[in-house]
N, CA, C and O atoms as a GROMACS GRO file, in nm:
protein
  608
    1MET      N    1 -10.547   9.779  19.335
    1MET     CA    2 -10.666   9.733  19.269
    1MET      C    3 -10.785   9.695  19.377
    1MET      O    4 -10.899   9.738  19.358
    2LYS      N    5 -10.758   9.627  19.474
    2LYS     CA    6 -10.844   9.571  19.562
    2LYS      C    7 -10.910   9.692  19.646
    2LYS      O    8 -11.027   9.698  19.685
    3LYS      N    9 -10.774   9.817  19.671
    3LYS     CA   10 -10.832   9.920  19.765
    3LYS      C   11 -10.952   9.996  19.675
    3LYS      O   12 -11.056  10.044  19.722
    4LEU      N   13 -10.917   9.997  19.548
    4LEU     CA   14 -11.003  10.092  19.456
    4LEU      C   15 -11.127  10.028  19.480
    4LEU      O   16 -11.214  10.096  19.534
    5VAL      N   17 -11.153   9.902  19.446
    5VAL     CA   18 -11.292   9.832  19.448
    5VAL      C   19 -11.343   9.827  19.582
    5VAL      O   20 -11.464   9.806  19.588
    6GLU      N   21 -11.288   9.840  19.681
    6GLU     CA   22 -11.354   9.827  19.830
    6GLU      C   23 -11.395   9.951  19.844
    6GLU      O   24 -11.509   9.961  19.888
    7SER      N   25 -11.320  10.080  19.813
    7SER     CA   26 -11.359  10.205  19.830
    7SER      C   27 -11.464  10.270  19.744
    7SER      O   28 -11.485  10.391  19.747
    8GLY      N   29 -11.527  10.190  19.670
    8GLY     CA   30 -11.646  10.203  19.574
    8GLY      C   31 -11.615  10.276  19.449
    8GLY      O   32 -11.704  10.343  19.396
    9PHE      N   33 -11.505  10.271  19.400
    9PHE     CA   34 -11.441  10.312  19.246
    9PHE      C   35 -11.482  10.196  19.164
    9PHE      O   36 -11.453  10.084  19.206
   10LYS      N   37 -11.540  10.208  19.062
   10LYS     CA   38 -11.569  10.089  18.959
   10LYS      C   39 -11.482  10.090  18.841
   10LYS      O   40 -11.487  10.192  18.772
   11ILE      N   41 -11.409  10.001  18.810
   11ILE     CA   42 -11.288  10.008  18.716
   11ILE      C   43 -11.371   9.946  18.568
   11ILE      O   44 -11.397   9.826  18.570
   12ALA      N   45 -11.404  10.011  18.469
   12ALA     CA   46 -11.518   9.979  18.370
   12ALA      C   47 -11.448   9.923  18.273
   12ALA      O   48 -11.486   9.824  18.212
   13ALA      N   49 -11.303  10.004  18.243
   13ALA     CA   50 -11.220   9.975  18.142
   13ALA      C   51 -11.139   9.848  18.158
   13ALA      O   52 -11.065   9.834  18.255
   14THR      N   53 -11.153   9.743  18.053
   14THR     CA   54 -11.065   9.635  18.066
   14THR      C   55 -10.942   9.643  17.970
   14THR      O   56 -10.912   9.742  17.903
   15LYS      N   57 -10.877   9.528  17.974
   15LYS     CA   58 -10.774   9.569  17.846
   15LYS      C   59 -10.810   9.567  17.693
   15LYS      O   60 -10.771   9.642  17.604
   16GLU      N   61 -10.902   9.455  17.688
   16GLU     CA   62 -10.991   9.474  17.568
   16GLU      C   63 -11.058   9.601  17.532
   16GLU      O   64 -11.037   9.653  17.423
   17GLY      N   65 -11.151   9.662  17.637
   17GLY     CA   66 -11.199   9.782  17.627
   17GLY      C   67 -11.105   9.909  17.567
   17GLY      O   68 -11.119   9.976  17.465
   18ARG      N   69 -11.018   9.914  17.660
   18ARG     CA   70 -10.910   9.994  17.616
   18ARG      C   71 -10.860   9.990  17.500
   18ARG      O   72 -10.840  10.099  17.446
   19LYS      N   73 -10.824   9.867  17.425
   19LYS     CA   74 -10.764   9.872  17.304
   19LYS      C   75 -10.885   9.886  17.181
   19LYS      O   76 -10.854   9.925  17.068
   20MET      N   77 -11.008   9.854  17.213
   20MET     CA   78 -11.097   9.888  17.145
   20MET      C   79 -11.133  10.045  17.100
   20MET      O   80 -11.164  10.092  16.991
   21ALA      N   81 -11.116  10.105  17.228
   21ALA     CA   82 -11.134  10.264  17.251
   21ALA      C   83 -11.016  10.321  17.156
   21ALA      O   84 -11.019  10.404  17.065
   22LYS      N   85 -10.942  10.268  17.195
   22LYS     CA   86 -10.774  10.343  17.112
   22LYS      C   87 -10.792  10.317  16.964
   22LYS      O   88 -10.775  10.412  16.888
   23GLU      N   89 -10.820  10.214  16.922
   23GLU     CA   90 -10.881  10.192  16.779
   23GLU      C   91 -10.987  10.302  16.736
   23GLU      O   92 -10.971  10.390  16.651
   24ALA      N   93 -11.078  10.282  16.798
   24ALA     CA   94 -11.192  10.408  16.762
   24ALA      C   95 -11.141  10.528  16.722
   24ALA      O   96 -11.150  10.581  16.611
   25PHE      N   97 -11.076  10.575  16.840
   25PHE     CA   98 -11.003  10.732  16.857
   25PHE      C   99 -10.887  10.722  16.714
   25PHE      O  100 -10.875  10.820  16.641
   26ARG      N  101 -10.830  10.630  16.694
   26ARG     CA  102 -10.732  10.604  16.605
   26ARG      C  103 -10.808  10.659  16.450
   26ARG      O  104 -10.776  10.752  16.375
   27LYS      N  105 -10.933  10.550  16.441
   27LYS     CA  106 -10.985  10.592  16.318
   27LYS      C  107 -11.072  10.715  16.304
   27LYS      O  108 -11.096  10.767  16.194
   28LEU      N  109 -11.121  10.762  16.426
   28LEU     CA  110 -11.177  10.896  16.401
   28LEU      C  111 -11.087  11.003  16.375
   28LEU      O  112 -11.142  11.091  16.308
   29PHE      N  113 -10.954  11.030  16.407
   29PHE     CA  114 -10.857  11.104  16.410
   29PHE      C  115 -10.814  11.106  16.226
   29PHE      O  116 -10.786  11.196  16.147
   30LYS      N  117 -10.825  10.975  16.218
   30LYS     CA  118 -10.772  10.949  16.051
   30LYS      C  119 -10.864  10.982  15.960
   30LYS      O  120 -10.822  11.017  15.850
   31LYS      N  121 -11.028  10.977  15.987
   31LYS     CA  122 -11.106  11.019  15.920
   31LYS      C  123 -11.133  11.189  15.922
   31LYS      O  124 -11.170  11.257  15.826
   32HIS      N  125 -11.102  11.236  16.063
   32HIS     CA  126 -11.076  11.402  16.035
   32HIS      C  127 -10.985  11.457  15.966
   32HIS      O  128 -11.009  11.567  15.915
   33LYS      N  129 -10.869  11.398  15.948
   33LYS     CA  130 -10.747  11.447  15.893
   33LYS      C  131 -10.775  11.433  15.746
   33LYS      O  132 -10.712  11.496  15.661
   34SER      N  133 -10.881  11.341  15.715
   34SER     CA  134 -10.894  11.343  15.569
   34SER      C  135 -11.005  11.444  15.513
   34SER      O  136 -11.019  11.484  15.398
   35GLU      N  137 -11.078  11.474  15.624
   35GLU     CA  138 -11.172  11.552  15.591
   35GLU      C  139 -11.137  11.722  15.598
   35GLU      O  140 -11.212  11.811  15.556
   36VAL      N  141 -11.019  11.739  15.654
   36VAL     CA  142 -10.959  11.866  15.644
   36VAL      C  143 -10.906  11.877  15.541
   36VAL      O  144 -10.927  11.982  15.481
   37LYS      N  145 -10.817  11.777  15.478
   37LYS     CA  146 -10.755  11.776  15.350
   37LYS      C  147 -10.875  11.811  15.263
   37LYS      O  148 -10.872  11.920  15.208
   38ARG      N  149 -10.988  11.724  15.243
   38ARG     CA  150 -11.068  11.764  15.142
   38ARG      C  151 -11.133  11.920  15.150
   38ARG      O  152 -11.154  11.989  15.050
   39THR      N  153 -11.154  11.951  15.254
   39THR     CA  154 -11.188  12.098  15.261
   39THR      C  155 -11.112  12.198  15.202
   39THR      O  156 -11.153  12.289  15.130
   40LYS      N  157 -10.979  12.170  15.243
   40LYS     CA  158 -10.875  12.242  15.183
   40LYS      C  159 -10.883  12.232  15.042
   40LYS      O  160 -10.914  12.337  14.986
   41LYS      N  161 -10.859  12.117  14.958
   41LYS     CA  162 -10.915  12.091  14.832
   41LYS      C  163 -11.031  12.168  14.734
   41LYS      O  164 -11.025  12.217  14.622
   42THR      N  165 -11.130  12.154  14.824
   42THR     CA  166 -11.263  12.179  14.763
   42THR      C  167 -11.265  12.353  14.816
   42THR      O  168 -11.352  12.426  14.769
   43LYS      N  169 -11.172  12.405  14.907
   43LYS     CA  170 -11.181  12.560  14.918
   43LYS      C  171 -11.306  12.598  15.031
   43LYS      O  172 -11.361  12.707  15.022
   44GLY      N  173 -11.335  12.526  15.109
   44GLY     CA  174 -11.470  12.510  15.206
   44GLY      C  175 -11.562  12.482  15.129
   44GLY      O  176 -11.667  12.533  15.166
   45ALA      N  177 -11.570  12.427  15.044
   45ALA     CA  178 -11.738  12.386  14.996
   45ALA      C  179 -11.783  12.286  15.078
   45ALA      O  180 -11.905  12.274  15.092
   46VAL      N  181 -11.689  12.191  15.151
   46VAL     CA  182 -11.713  12.092  15.244
   46VAL      C  183 -11.656  12.105  15.375
   46VAL      O  184 -11.541  12.078  15.410
   47PRO      N  185 -11.759  12.154  15.448
   47PRO     CA  186 -11.738  12.168  15.611
   47PRO      C  187 -11.690  12.092  15.695
   47PRO      O  188 -11.751  11.986  15.709
   48THR      N  189 -11.580  12.112  15.773
   48THR     CA  190 -11.515  12.031  15.858
   48THR      C  191 -11.589  12.059  16.012
   48THR      O  192 -11.591  12.173  16.059
   49ILE      N  193 -11.637  11.966  16.070
   49ILE     CA  194 -11.678  11.936  16.199
   49ILE      C  195 -11.564  11.938  16.273
   49ILE      O  196 -11.468  11.870  16.236
   50PRO      N  197 -11.557  12.020  16.395
   50PRO     CA  198 -11.462  12.053  16.492
   50PRO      C  199 -11.389  11.901  16.547
   50PRO      O  200 -11.477  11.816  16.537
   51TYR      N  201 -11.284  11.850  16.591
   51TYR     CA  202 -11.241  11.741  16.611
   51TYR      C  203 -11.289  11.748  16.750
   51TYR      O  204 -11.362  11.652  16.775
   52ASN      N  205 -11.274  11.825  16.845
   52ASN     CA  206 -11.331  11.838  16.981
   52ASN      C  207 -11.483  11.775  16.988
   52ASN      O  208 -11.510  11.688  17.071
   53LEU      N  209 -11.578  11.825  16.897
   53LEU     CA  210 -11.688  11.761  16.893
   53LEU      C  211 -11.706  11.621  16.874
   53LEU      O  212 -11.755  11.544  16.956
   54LYS      N  213 -11.667  11.596  16.774
   54LYS     CA  214 -11.631  11.448  16.726
   54LYS      C  215 -11.580  11.381  16.849
   54LYS      O  216 -11.643  11.279  16.876
   55LYS      N  217 -11.498  11.405  16.916
   55LYS     CA  218 -11.428  11.322  17.018
   55LYS      C  219 -11.518  11.312  17.115
   55LYS      O  220 -11.527  11.203  17.173
   56ALA      N  221 -11.607  11.422  17.156
   56ALA     CA  222 -11.710  11.421  17.263
   56ALA      C  223 -11.791  11.320  17.240
   56ALA      O  224 -11.812  11.235  17.326
   57ASP      N  225 -11.856  11.317  17.098
   57ASP     CA  226 -11.956  11.226  17.079
   57ASP      C  227 -11.894  11.075  17.083
   57ASP      O  228 -11.971  10.986  17.118
   58LEU      N  229 -11.770  11.044  17.051
   58LEU     CA  230 -11.713  10.931  17.053
   58LEU      C  231 -11.706  10.875  17.195
   58LEU      O  232 -11.744  10.761  17.223
   59LYS      N  233 -11.657  10.962  17.284
   59LYS     CA  234 -11.664  10.917  17.440
   59LYS      C  235 -11.792  10.912  17.478
   59LYS      O  236 -11.808  10.842  17.577
   60LYS      N  237 -11.891  10.962  17.435
   60LYS     CA  238 -12.032  10.933  17.478
   60LYS      C  239 -12.086  10.774  17.445
   60LYS      O  240 -12.145  10.694  17.516
   61GLN      N  241 -12.036  10.766  17.294
   61GLN     CA  242 -12.071  10.611  17.266
   61GLN      C  243 -11.991  10.519  17.326
   61GLN      O  244 -12.040  10.406  17.330
   62ILE      N  245 -11.867  10.536  17.381
   62ILE     CA  246 -11.802  10.457  17.456
   62ILE      C  247 -11.856  10.400  17.580
   62ILE      O  248 -11.861  10.283  17.620
   63LYS      N  249 -11.900  10.528  17.640
   63LYS     CA  250 -11.972  10.491  17.761
   63LYS      C  251 -12.085  10.439  17.762
   63LYS      O  252 -12.116  10.397  17.874
   64SER      N  253 -12.166  10.423  17.678
   64SER     CA  254 -12.287  10.357  17.661
   64SER      C  255 -12.248  10.210  17.628
   64SER      O  256 -12.338  10.132  17.658
   65ILE      N  257 -12.155  10.161  17.583
   65ILE     CA  258 -12.127  10.035  17.523
   65ILE      C  259 -12.107   9.921  17.664
   65ILE      O  260 -12.023   9.935  17.753
   66GLY      N  261 -12.168   9.855  17.658
   66GLY     CA  262 -12.141   9.750  17.803
   66GLY      C  263 -12.048   9.658  17.716
   66GLY      O  264 -12.076   9.627  17.600
   67LEU      N  265 -11.921   9.614  17.793
   67LEU     CA  266 -11.858   9.542  17.730
   67LEU      C  267 -11.849   9.403  17.841
   67LEU      O  268 -11.859   9.408  17.964
   68THR      N  269 -11.831   9.301  17.768
   68THR     CA  270 -11.825   9.183  17.839
   68THR      C  271 -11.702   9.110  17.845
   68THR      O  272 -11.669   9.060  17.738
   69ALA      N  273 -11.622   9.092  17.947
   69ALA     CA  274 -11.484   9.029  17.955
   69ALA      C  275 -11.520   8.888  17.961
   69ALA      O  276 -11.624   8.826  17.984
   70LYS      N  277 -11.404   8.857  17.934
   70LYS     CA  278 -11.379   8.677  17.953
   70LYS      C  279 -11.412   8.609  18.097
   70LYS      O  280 -11.453   8.496  18.121
   71ALA      N  281 -11.379   8.726  18.192
   71ALA     CA  282 -11.410   8.683  18.332
   71ALA      C  283 -11.598   8.667  18.354
   71ALA      O  284 -11.651   8.572  18.412
   72ASP      N  285 -11.657   8.757  18.307
   72ASP     CA  286 -11.791   8.760  18.296
   72ASP      C  287 -11.855   8.650  18.223
   72ASP      O  288 -11.966   8.612  18.257
   73ILE      N  289 -11.787   8.592  18.117
   73ILE     CA  290 -11.844   8.514  18.045
   73ILE      C  291 -11.811   8.369  18.142
   73ILE      O  292 -11.900   8.285  18.153
   74LYS      N  293 -11.704   8.354  18.195
   74LYS     CA  294 -11.696   8.264  18.279
   74LYS      C  295 -11.764   8.225  18.399
   74LYS      O  296 -11.779   8.108  18.435
   75ALA      N  297 -11.811   8.340  18.467
   75ALA     CA  298 -11.870   8.364  18.565
   75ALA      C  299 -12.025   8.336  18.564
   75ALA      O  300 -12.092   8.292  18.658
   76LYS      N  301 -12.068   8.370  18.440
   76LYS     CA  302 -12.223   8.346  18.410
   76LYS      C  303 -12.238   8.227  18.304
   76LYS      O  304 -12.201   8.236  18.187
   77PRO      N  305 -12.301   8.110  18.365
   77PRO     CA  306 -12.321   8.002  18.263
   77PRO      C  307 -12.416   8.039  18.162
   77PRO      O  308 -12.515   8.106  18.192
   78GLY      N  309 -12.387   7.988  18.009
   78GLY     CA  310 -12.485   8.019  17.911
   78GLY      C  311 -12.445   8.135  17.838
   78GLY      O  312 -12.439   8.125  17.716
   79LEU      N  313 -12.415   8.250  17.897
   79LEU     CA  314 -12.380   8.366  17.847
   79LEU      C  315 -12.304   8.374  17.715
   79LEU      O  316 -12.341   8.452  17.627
   80ARG      N  317 -12.214   8.307  17.704
   80ARG     CA  318 -12.109   8.276  17.598
   80ARG      C  319 -12.212   8.230  17.465
   80ARG      O  320 -12.222   8.302  17.366
   81ARG      N  321 -12.274   8.123  17.475
   81ARG     CA  322 -12.366   8.059  17.390
   81ARG      C  323 -12.465   8.178  17.346
   81ARG      O  324 -12.477   8.198  17.226
   82ARG      N  325 -12.528   8.248  17.425
   82ARG     CA  326 -12.626   8.366  17.415
   82ARG      C  327 -12.568   8.472  17.290
   82ARG      O  328 -12.617   8.504  17.182
   83ILE      N  329 -12.456   8.503  17.351
   83ILE     CA  330 -12.359   8.608  17.258
   83ILE      C  331 -12.360   8.568  17.112
   83ILE      O  332 -12.395   8.639  17.018
   84LEU      N  333 -12.313   8.439  17.109
   84LEU     CA  334 -12.274   8.373  16.983
   84LEU      C  335 -12.409   8.356  16.897
   84LEU      O  336 -12.410   8.365  16.775
   85LEU      N  337 -12.503   8.335  16.960
   85LEU     CA  338 -12.654   8.288  16.904
   85LEU      C  339 -12.690   8.427  16.856
   85LEU      O  340 -12.738   8.443  16.743
   86ASN      N  341 -12.665   8.539  16.950
   86ASN     CA  342 -12.712   8.696  16.904
   86ASN      C  343 -12.631   8.731  16.777
   86ASN      O  344 -12.685   8.797  16.688
   87ILE      N  345 -12.494   8.687  16.764
   87ILE     CA  346 -12.413   8.707  16.659
   87ILE      C  347 -12.449   8.669  16.550
   87ILE      O  348 -12.437   8.742  16.452
   88GLU      N  349 -12.517   8.510  16.543
   88GLU     CA  350 -12.552   8.419  16.425
   88GLU      C  351 -12.680   8.526  16.363
   88GLU      O  352 -12.683   8.558  16.244
   89LYS      N  353 -12.766   8.568  16.450
   89LYS     CA  354 -12.889   8.588  16.386
   89LYS      C  355 -12.866   8.716  16.327
   89LYS      O  356 -12.937   8.744  16.230
   90SER      N  357 -12.775   8.806  16.370
   90SER     CA  358 -12.760   8.945  16.312
   90SER      C  359 -12.681   8.932  16.183
   90SER      O  360 -12.693   9.010  16.088
   91LYS      N  361 -12.604   8.834  16.187
   91LYS     CA  362 -12.580   8.811  16.037
   91LYS      C  363 -12.642   8.740  15.951
   91LYS      O  364 -12.604   8.739  15.834
   92ARG      N  365 -12.769   8.655  15.999
   92ARG     CA  366 -12.847   8.603  15.899
   92ARG      C  367 -12.946   8.728  15.860
   92ARG      O  368 -12.981   8.740  15.743
   93ASN      N  369 -12.994   8.824  15.964
   93ASN     CA  370 -13.084   8.912  15.912
   93ASN      C  371 -13.012   9.029  15.828
   93ASN      O  372 -13.077   9.126  15.789
   94LYS      N  373 -12.904   9.017  15.806
   94LYS     CA  374 -12.810   9.133  15.737
   94LYS      C  375 -12.882   9.113  15.586
   94LYS      O  376 -12.916   9.004  15.540
   95PRO      N  377 -12.896   9.232  15.525
   95PRO     CA  378 -12.944   9.229  15.369
   95PRO      C  379 -12.837   9.181  15.291
   95PRO      O  380 -12.728   9.222  15.330
   96LYS      N  381 -12.834   9.113  15.203
   96LYS     CA  382 -12.749   9.050  15.100
   96LYS      C  383 -12.698   9.170  15.023
   96LYS      O  384 -12.576   9.191  15.024
   97PHE      N  385 -12.790   9.262  14.948
   97PHE     CA  386 -12.724   9.353  14.853
   97PHE      C  387 -12.700   9.473  14.934
   97PHE      O  388 -12.786   9.526  15.003
   98LYS      N  389 -12.554   9.522  14.919
   98LYS     CA  390 -12.513   9.656  14.995
   98LYS      C  391 -12.500   9.784  14.908
   98LYS      O  392 -12.463   9.892  14.952
   99GLY      N  393 -12.534   9.759  14.780
   99GLY     CA  394 -12.528   9.891  14.690
   99GLY      C  395 -12.412   9.864  14.586
   99GLY      O  396 -12.326   9.776  14.598
  100PRO      N  397 -12.420   9.921  14.522
  100PRO     CA  398 -12.326   9.894  14.340
  100PRO      C  399 -12.183   9.906  14.401
  100PRO      O  400 -12.148   9.987  14.488
  101ILE      N  401 -12.100   9.802  14.336
  101ILE     CA  402 -11.975   9.826  14.354
  101ILE      C  403 -11.892   9.919  14.268
  101ILE      O  404 -11.888   9.902  14.146
  102VAL      N  405 -11.823  10.020  14.333
  102VAL     CA  406 -11.771  10.135  14.287
  102VAL      C  407 -11.617  10.086  14.253
  102VAL      O  408 -11.547  10.041  14.343
  103GLY      N  409 -11.578  10.096  14.140
  103GLY     CA  410 -11.438  10.116  14.086
  103GLY      C  411 -11.430  10.071  13.936
  103GLY      O  412 -11.526  10.058  13.860
  104LYS      N  413 -11.309  10.052  13.910
  104LYS     CA  414 -11.265  10.026  13.769
  104LYS      C  415 -11.342   9.918  13.694
  104LYS      O  416 -11.352   9.806  13.745
  105ALA      N  417 -11.398   9.947  13.572
  105ALA     CA  418 -11.473   9.847  13.491
  105ALA      C  419 -11.428   9.824  13.336
  105ALA      O  420 -11.374   9.908  13.264
  106TYR      N  421 -11.465   9.690  13.302
  106TYR     CA  422 -11.436   9.660  13.185
  106TYR      C  423 -11.526   9.691  13.083
  106TYR      O  424 -11.642   9.692  13.124
  107ALA      N  425 -11.513   9.718  12.953
  107ALA     CA  426 -11.640   9.718  12.860
  107ALA      C  427 -11.727   9.584  12.852
  107ALA      O  428 -11.839   9.582  12.800
  108SER      N  429 -11.677   9.496  12.898
  108SER     CA  430 -11.764   9.358  12.870
  108SER      C  431 -11.843   9.367  13.029
  108SER      O  432 -11.933   9.285  13.045
  109ASP      N  433 -11.817   9.454  13.137
  109ASP     CA  434 -11.874   9.462  13.227
  109ASP      C  435 -12.019   9.522  13.223
  109ASP      O  436 -12.114   9.491  13.294
  110LYS      N  437 -12.012   9.600  13.138
  110LYS     CA  438 -12.100   9.717  13.142
  110LYS      C  439 -12.256   9.658  13.073
  110LYS      O  440 -12.262   9.586  12.974
  111ARG      N  441 -12.348   9.698  13.133
  111ARG     CA  442 -12.495   9.655  13.088
  111ARG      C  443 -12.521   9.686  12.949
  111ARG      O  444 -12.448   9.762  12.885
  112ALA      N  445 -12.616   9.636  12.905
  112ALA     CA  446 -12.634   9.668  12.713
  112ALA      C  447 -12.711   9.769  12.742
  112ALA      O  448 -12.784   9.779  12.841
  113LYS      N  449 -12.692   9.862  12.638
  113LYS     CA  450 -12.772   9.987  12.653
  113LYS      C  451 -12.899   9.950  12.563
  113LYS      O  452 -12.905   9.853  12.488
  114ARG      N  453 -13.017  10.064  12.587
  114ARG     CA  454 -13.130  10.036  12.520
  114ARG      C  455 -13.136  10.029  12.365
  114ARG      O  456 -13.226   9.978  12.298
  115THR      N  457 -13.010  10.097  12.314
  115THR     CA  458 -13.006  10.102  12.177
  115THR      C  459 -13.018   9.949  12.115
  115THR      O  460 -13.098   9.908  12.030
  116MET      N  461 -12.894   9.865  12.198
  116MET     CA  462 -12.903   9.732  12.153
  116MET      C  463 -13.046   9.642  12.131
  116MET      O  464 -13.058   9.556  12.043
  117MET      N  465 -13.130   9.672  12.211
  117MET     CA  466 -13.271   9.640  12.216
  117MET      C  467 -13.342   9.626  12.094
  117MET      O  468 -13.339   9.730  12.029
  118ILE      N  469 -13.407   9.531  12.038
  118ILE     CA  470 -13.488   9.544  11.929
  118ILE      C  471 -13.624   9.600  11.980
  118ILE      O  472 -13.690   9.560  12.075
  119THR      N  473 -13.651   9.700  11.895
  119THR     CA  474 -13.805   9.746  11.906
  119THR      C  475 -13.902   9.683  11.816
  119THR      O  476 -13.863   9.656  11.703
  120THR      N  477 -14.034   9.654  11.852
  120THR     CA  478 -14.107   9.615  11.744
  120THR      C  479 -14.235   9.709  11.785
  120THR      O  480 -14.252   9.753  11.899
  121PRO      N  481 -14.306   9.728  11.696
  121PRO     CA  482 -14.442   9.789  11.702
  121PRO      C  483 -14.550   9.733  11.804
  121PRO      O  484 -14.530   9.617  11.841
  122LYS      N  485 -14.643   9.787  11.847
  122LYS     CA  486 -14.704   9.769  11.953
  122LYS      C  487 -14.792   9.630  11.872
  122LYS      O  488 -14.790   9.520  11.926
  123LYS      N  489 -14.869   9.653  11.734
  123LYS     CA  490 -14.953   9.536  11.707
  123LYS      C  491 -14.856   9.407  11.681
  123LYS      O  492 -14.887   9.290  11.705
  124GLU      N  493 -14.752   9.445  11.637
  124GLU     CA  494 -14.661   9.319  11.589
  124GLU      C  495 -14.625   9.254  11.723
  124GLU      O  496 -14.607   9.132  11.725
  125ARG      N  497 -14.612   9.334  11.846
  125ARG     CA  498 -14.563   9.225  11.942
  125ARG      C  499 -14.686   9.176  12.012
  125ARG      O  500 -14.661   9.098  12.103
  126GLN      N  501 -14.806   9.202  11.994
  126GLN     CA  502 -14.927   9.159  12.031
  126GLN      C  503 -14.962   9.034  11.939
  126GLN      O  504 -15.024   8.944  11.994
  127ALA      N  505 -14.932   9.020  11.813
  127ALA     CA  506 -14.948   8.918  11.722
  127ALA      C  507 -14.852   8.800  11.755
  127ALA      O  508 -14.900   8.688  11.738
  128ILE      N  509 -14.722   8.808  11.800
  128ILE     CA  510 -14.616   8.733  11.844
  128ILE      C  511 -14.673   8.686  11.980
  128ILE      O  512 -14.657   8.566  12.006
  129GLN      N  513 -14.734   8.761  12.066
  129GLN     CA  514 -14.771   8.718  12.188
  129GLN      C  515 -14.907   8.623  12.183
  129GLN      O  516 -14.928   8.544  12.275
  130LYS      N  517 -14.981   8.631  12.094
  130LYS     CA  518 -15.092   8.574  12.022
  130LYS      C  519 -15.055   8.440  11.991
  130LYS      O  520 -15.113   8.346  12.046
  131SER      N  521 -14.985   8.426  11.929
  131SER     CA  522 -14.918   8.302  11.845
  131SER      C  523 -14.851   8.208  11.949
  131SER      O  524 -14.866   8.086  11.943
  132ILE      N  525 -14.790   8.258  12.028
  132ILE     CA  526 -14.717   8.178  12.159
  132ILE      C  527 -14.810   8.128  12.236
  132ILE      O  528 -14.797   8.014  12.280
  133SER      N  529 -14.929   8.211  12.270
  133SER     CA  530 -15.020   8.157  12.354
  133SER      C  531 -15.107   8.046  12.291
  133SER      O  532 -15.150   7.952  12.358
  134ASP      N  533 -15.127   8.057  12.187
  134ASP     CA  534 -15.227   7.963  12.091
  134ASP      C  535 -15.138   7.848  12.058
  134ASP      O  536 -15.193   7.747  12.014
  135SER      N  537 -15.002   7.849  12.073
  135SER     CA  538 -14.930   7.748  12.052
  135SER      C  539 -14.920   7.661  12.202
  135SER      O  540 -14.926   7.540  12.181
  136VAL      N  541 -14.910   7.684  12.299
  136VAL     CA  542 -14.930   7.684  12.464
  136VAL      C  543 -15.067   7.631  12.470
  136VAL      O  544 -15.083   7.536  12.546
  137ARG      N  545 -15.141   7.662  12.422
  137ARG     CA  546 -15.290   7.588  12.440
  137ARG      C  547 -15.273   7.471  12.356
  137ARG      O  548 -15.278   7.358  12.405
  138ALA      N  549 -15.254   7.490  12.236
  138ALA     CA  550 -15.245   7.348  12.162
  138ALA      C  551 -15.150   7.256  12.230
  138ALA      O  552 -15.188   7.139  12.240
  139PHE      N  553 -15.068   7.278  12.265
  139PHE     CA  554 -14.968   7.189  12.365
  139PHE      C  555 -15.044   7.143  12.470
  139PHE      O  556 -15.055   7.021  12.480
  140MET      N  557 -15.087   7.199  12.533
  140MET     CA  558 -15.170   7.180  12.670
  140MET      C  559 -15.289   7.066  12.638
  140MET      O  560 -15.318   6.963  12.700
  141LYS      N  561 -15.336   7.114  12.538
  141LYS     CA  562 -15.470   7.035  12.478
  141LYS      C  563 -15.406   6.901  12.428
  141LYS      O  564 -15.475   6.801  12.446
  142LYS      N  565 -15.305   6.886  12.378
  142LYS     CA  566 -15.253   6.771  12.312
  142LYS      C  567 -15.218   6.657  12.406
  142LYS      O  568 -15.259   6.541  12.404
  143LYS      N  569 -15.101   6.735  12.517
  143LYS     CA  570 -15.068   6.672  12.623
  143LYS      C  571 -15.152   6.648  12.727
  143LYS      O  572 -15.140   6.536  12.778
  144THR      N  573 -15.226   6.714  12.769
  144THR     CA  574 -15.297   6.676  12.910
  144THR      C  575 -15.480   6.670  12.884
  144THR      O  576 -15.552   6.622  12.972
  145GLY      N  577 -15.528   6.717  12.777
  145GLY     CA  578 -15.666   6.716  12.750
  145GLY      C  579 -15.726   6.833  12.806
  145GLY      O  580 -15.845   6.832  12.838
  146PHE      N  581 -15.658   6.924  12.820
  146PHE     CA  582 -15.706   7.087  12.907
  146PHE      C  583 -15.719   7.156  12.801
  146PHE      O  584 -15.642   7.158  12.705
  147LYS      N  585 -15.846   7.235  12.819
  147LYS     CA  586 -15.883   7.342  12.712
  147LYS      C  587 -15.916   7.462  12.793
  147LYS      O  588 -16.018   7.466  12.863
  148LYS      N  589 -15.841   7.550  12.784
  148LYS     CA  590 -15.891   7.689  12.836
  148LYS      C  591 -16.003   7.690  12.969
  148LYS      O  592 -16.119   7.729  12.964
  149GLY      N  593 -15.927   7.632  13.092
  149GLY     CA  594 -15.998   7.610  13.204
  149GLY      C  595 -16.094   7.499  13.227
  149GLY      O  596 -16.154   7.488  13.334
  150LYS      N  597 -16.110   7.402  13.112
  150LYS     CA  598 -16.177   7.294  13.130
  150LYS      C  599 -16.112   7.173  13.097
  150LYS      O  600 -16.015   7.191  13.024
  151PHE      N  601 -16.140   7.023  13.136
  151PHE     CA  602 -16.083   6.914  13.097
  151PHE      C  603 -16.159   6.858  12.982
  151PHE      O  604 -16.280   6.857  13.003
  152ILE      N  605 -16.124   6.811  12.868
  152ILE     CA  606 -16.223   6.750  12.790
  152ILE      C  607 -16.259   6.605  12.819
  152ILE      O  608 -16.346   6.548  12.753
   0.00000   0.00000   0.00000
């Protein structure tokens, strides 16, 4: 190990790095197999990207990742705190809504359909709205002495 470092070779992969890379390749292979199966089911309607292209892309991604090992964290004071703060920030900035939940649903879970809504003619709606606003104005006048923009 020492001889490798002295001779100019830099060993970038740590134990954690190798474990992460192995897991990434495992996930990629699993996805590829399911894609191949889907292509067979749909009889070529869904094309399959060759595995070696996917693998090359993943290798490129892995090379671009800078892995921070425990030794690096111990060597540089404040690095651990900065990493934790960045993780906190990214969690806070994540959007809350991630899309609709897909799965089984019960009849009670479904939204009310438009047919259940009571439709009223435009004139009738306007009359209801007018009566509501009149009652609010009367209440405001009685309670606060406020009449349409002016105090009495």
